[in-house]
N, C-alpha and C positions, 0 to 999 in steps of 0.2 A: 593532502588527505589520503590519497592512494598510498603514498610511501609509508605513512603511519600504519594504515590498515594492513599493508603487506608485512611490515616489520613485526606486527603482533600475530601474524598468521590468520587474520580475520578474512582477508581476501587472497585469492590465488588466481593465476591465469586459468581461463577455461581451456582445457586441453582435450576434453572428451568430445566425441563426434556428435554434432547436432545437425540432423538432416533438415534441409529446407530453410536454414537460417540465412536471411538476407544480410550480407556484409557490405558496408560502404567503405570506400577507401579511407584508411586511417583509423578505422574502428578497432578498438580493443575490448574484448569481453572477459569478464571475470566471474568467479564463483565464490560464494561464501560457504566453506565446508561445513560450518555449524549452523547454516541458515542465515537468511537476511536479518533476522532479529538480532543476531550476534553483533551486527554493526551498531544498531540502536543501543544495545546493552553496553557496548564499549563506550560510546559517547556519554551515556548517562552515568556510567561509573566514573569516567574522567571528570565529569562536571561536578560530581559530589551532590547532585540534586536529590531531593527527597521526592520520590514518585508515589502518587496515589492513583490506583487503578479503579475502574468502574465508578467514576465520579462524573456523571453526565451533567453538563452545565445546561441550565434552562433559561436563566435570566442574568443580565448584567446591568447594574444600576449605578448611578453616580451618587455617592454618599460622602459628604464632608471632604471633598477633593480626593477621594479614593474610590476604587472600583469595588462594589459589593457584588460578589458572584454567588448566585443561588444554584443549587443542585437538585436533582430529583429526590435525593434523600439527604438528611442531615441539615444543620443550620447553615445560613449563608456565611461567607468569609470575605474579609476585605483585603485588597491588594493595592500596592503602589502603582503597578503597571500590569497590563495583560497582553499576552501574545496568543492569538488564535490561529491554530494550524489545522483545524478540522476541515473536511470538504466544504467548499463554498456554500452549497445549498443548506448545510446545517448552520452556517453563520447566519444566513437569512431567516432561519427558523427560531433564532433566539428572541426572547422577549425582554421587556424592560426598556431602560433609557437608550440602549444601543440602537433600537429601531429608529429613534429620532436623530441619532448622530450620523447615520449613513446618509450622505447627500443624495439627491436624485441622480446625479451623474454617476456616483459610486454605485448606487443601487442598480442602475442599468448595466454597468460593467460586471457586477457580481451576478446578476440574473442571466447574463450571456454566457457564463462559464458552464461547460457541459462535461459530462463524464460518460465513459462506457460502463456497462454493467456485465458481470460475468460470474460464473460459478467455477469452483475447483473441487475436485474429489481426490482424496488421498487414500491409497490402498496399501495396506501393510501385510507382508507375507512372513511365513515362518523361515527361520534360518535354514540355509541350504536350498531354498527355492530358486530355480533357474528361470529367468525370463530370456528366452533365446532370440535376441535381436541384435543387429550389429551396431546399433546406435545407443547413445545415452539420452538423447532427446530427439523429438521429431515434430516439425510443424506440419499440420494437416491442412490441405487446401480444398479437399473435395468432400468434406463432411459437413452437414448443416449444424452439427452439435459440437464436435470436438475440434479444437484449434491446435492444441499442443499437448504432447505426452512426454513425460520425463521419467526415466528410471533414476530417481533422485540420488540414491547413494552412488550410482555409477557416474552421474553428472558431477557430483561433488568429489569424486575420487576417494571415497571412504568405504569402499567395498570390504566386507569382512565375513569370514566364515561363521562368526558368532552372532551376527545380526542379519536378519532377513532383508531382502530388497523392499523398496517402497516405490510405488508408481503414483505419479501426480498427473491428473488430467485437468486441463483448462478448457472451458467451453468457448465457442465463438461469441462475439458481441451480440449478433442478432438473436442467438439462442438465449443469452442472458437477459436481453430486453423482453423477449416474448414470454419467458417463464419466470420473470422476476417475482411475481406475487403468488406463484404456485407452491404447493406443499413440498417440503423437503423430500419426503419419501417418493413422490411422483417424479421430481426432477432427477433424483438419484437413479431411479429405475431407467429413465430415458438415457442418461449418460452411460449406464451399464450396457444397455442394448446397443448403443452406437459403438462402444468400446469393443464389444464382442465382434462386430463387423470388421473392425480395424485390426484387432489382435485376437483372433479366435482361439479358444482353448486355454485361456489364462487360468491359472490355478485359483482356488478360492482364497480370498484374503482372510487373515485372522482378525483384522480390525479395519475400520474405515473412518475417515474424517471428511466432513463436508463443510464447505465454506462458500458463503454468498457475499459478493461484493456489490452492493448497490452503487457505490462510487468506486470504480476501479481506476482506470487511467483517464487522465484529462484529455478530452478531445478538442476543447476550445478553452484556452486559458484567458484570464482577465486581460483585456486589451489595455495598452498604454500604462501598465503597472510594472515598474522595475523590480520585480521579485517580491513586492510587498505592497500593502495598501494601509496607510495610516488613517485611522478613523477619528482619533482625538489626540491632542498633544499633551495637555496637562489636566489630569493624569494621562499617561500614555496608553494608547490602545491601538494595536497594530495587527493586521492579518498577514499571514504568510503561508508557505507550503507550495506544493506543485500546482495548485490552482492558479498560481501567479507566475509560473514558469512552464515546466513540462514534466511528465511523469517518468523520471528515472533518477538515479543517484545524483548525477550532475545537476539536474533541475532542483532537487531538494537542497543541495549544498548552495547553489546560487541564491535561492530564496533565503536560506539561513543567513548567508553573508549580508544580503540586502537588509534583512531585519536587524542584524547586528549593527550595521551602519546607521540605520534609523535610530536605534537605541543610543548609540554613541552621540548622535546629534542632539538627542533629547536630554541626555545627562550632561 
């Protein structure tokens, strides 16, 4: 997987200085110059899959030996098999026959899966703006709000005189949990206040982007599940994703391969 992504220029070795990063022996860190979404876009393009966005699934029912999947909007559709990769709590929120297909043992395993919650704030600056720090990213250990700051174009090695720098701020997990249900404007103001303490005198951004992750990284994965959980065999219904492994690229690939193996056994 890595060789393919390197060959296409989607991944490159991380060479920019990241202060405070904990490295374990044998670790290799990479960066996606066009953003992490470029990895997903690459695989979707390779697959030839037809992708539909903003189709939130609400129910899964068994109809004539097929899965009938209902959405928030639009009529239900039928499928020969279903693979669920959303955060585990959202699997448990689904209605329909799926609620009766999850065994008590499986339900306990799924209910034990937990995630951290956090916010991110992106700040975008005019071309020519200088952010005078010696690092491309920095882990913060002494702030109740901010955990990580990245000068993203510098981290990705795509600095340009024609495009302004961008700053990405990730909050701590305790901050994310505490302010999870607060208004966006209030949370954004708190992050700005703490950022000013860490990097005083930052120029005014020309644009901002705010992101809330209710389900960020997995803190407890499903126990005794080899990368996937099969809920029904005929027709096939399987759950996968980092909730069954761990939250990084390797964890997602491991789960994908386990789901693929389960599909092979089914077919």
